[in-house]
C-alpha positions in Angstrom: -12.3 -0.1 -22.2 -12.5 -4.0 -21.9 -10.4 -6.5 -23.9 -12.1 -7.5 -27.1 -10.8 -11.2 -27.0 -13.4 -13.9 -27.4 -12.6 -17.0 -25.3 -13.1 -20.4 -26.8 -16.4 -20.8 -24.8 -17.6 -17.7 -26.7 -17.3 -15.5 -23.5 -15.5 -12.1 -23.5 -12.3 -11.5 -21.6 -13.2 -9.1 -18.8 -9.8 -7.6 -18.3 -9.1 -3.9 -19.2 -7.4 -3.4 -22.5 -4.0 -1.7 -22.7 -3.5 1.8 -23.7 -4.0 2.2 -27.6 -5.1 -1.3 -27.9 -8.2 -3.4 -28.2 -6.9 -6.3 -26.2 -5.3 -6.8 -22.7 -1.7 -7.7 -22.1 -2.3 -11.6 -22.4 -4.5 -11.3 -25.4 -2.5 -8.6 -27.3 -1.2 -10.2 -30.5 1.7 -7.6 -30.8 3.3 -9.1 -27.6 5.5 -12.0 -28.0 4.2 -15.3 -26.5 7.5 -15.9 -24.8 7.5 -12.6 -23.1 3.8 -13.2 -21.9 4.9 -16.6 -20.5 7.9 -15.0 -18.8 5.6 -12.5 -17.0 3.0 -15.0 -16.1 5.6 -17.3 -14.6 7.2 -14.4 -12.4 3.8 -13.7 -10.9 4.1 -11.1 -8.4 7.8 -11.7 -7.9 8.8 -8.8 -10.3 6.9 -6.4 -8.2 8.6 -7.3 -4.9 10.4 -4.4 -3.4 13.2 -4.8 -0.8 14.8 -1.6 0.6 18.6 -1.5 -0.1 19.2 0.4 3.1 17.1 -0.4 6.0 15.3 2.5 7.7 16.3 3.4 11.1 13.8 2.5 13.8 11.4 5.3 15.3 9.5 5.0 18.5 5.7 5.9 18.0 4.3 6.4 21.6 2.2 9.4 20.9 0.7 11.6 17.9 3.6 13.9 17.9 5.9 10.8 17.2 3.6 10.2 14.2 4.2 13.7 13.0 8.1 13.1 13.1 7.7 9.9 11.5 5.6 11.3 8.5 7.9 14.3 8.4 10.8 12.1 8.0 9.1 9.8 5.4 8.1 12.9 3.5 11.6 14.4 3.3 13.0 11.0 2.2 10.6 10.7 -0.7 11.3 14.2 -1.6 15.1 13.7 -1.6 14.6 10.4 -3.7 15.8 8.2 -0.9 12.4 6.3 -0.4 10.2 4.8 -2.9 6.6 5.6 -3.1 5.5 2.1 -2.2 7.3 2.0 1.2 6.3 5.7 1.9 2.4 4.8 1.1 2.9 2.0 3.5 4.2 4.1 6.2 1.4 6.6 5.7 -1.2 3.9 5.7 0.2 2.3 9.0 0.5 5.7 10.5 -3.2 6.1 10.2 -3.8 2.9 12.0 -1.4 3.8 14.9 -2.7 7.2 15.3 -6.3 5.7 15.7 -4.8 3.2 18.3 -3.1 6.0 20.2 -6.4 8.0 20.3 -8.5 4.9 21.6 -5.9 4.1 24.3 -6.1 7.9 25.3 -9.9 7.7 25.5 -9.7 4.5 27.5 -7.2 6.1 29.9 -9.5 9.1 30.4 -12.6 7.0 30.9 -10.6 5.0 33.6 -9.8 8.3 35.4 -13.3 9.5 35.3 -14.7 6.3 36.6 -12.2 6.2 39.5 -13.3 9.9 40.3 -17.0 8.9 40.2 -16.6 5.9 42.4 -14.6 7.9 45.0 -17.7 10.1 45.5 
């Protein structure tokens, strides 16, 4: 559901409304203006997350290293030692490094085949 606030130029606010409200956060009359201003002035600063304890480096040179990394990440999330945002980032980047490793492996195989063909 969209916010029902009508702007001074008679256009509707296009933001999603809050749960159990007809208005978005900024147009909700039940929220104090000072609180709205505080949230706006912080921007994304309140959402910034910094690990309290840095994670130990893990070498990722082949797909089995990615498996070890993901296993470590899963176990830390399950134990409550790692927040979901960091775990999601690790998962996302693991997909990219897996793809890069696959491409590097294919290139290496093609090079070997090309050398073998050129010898004949």
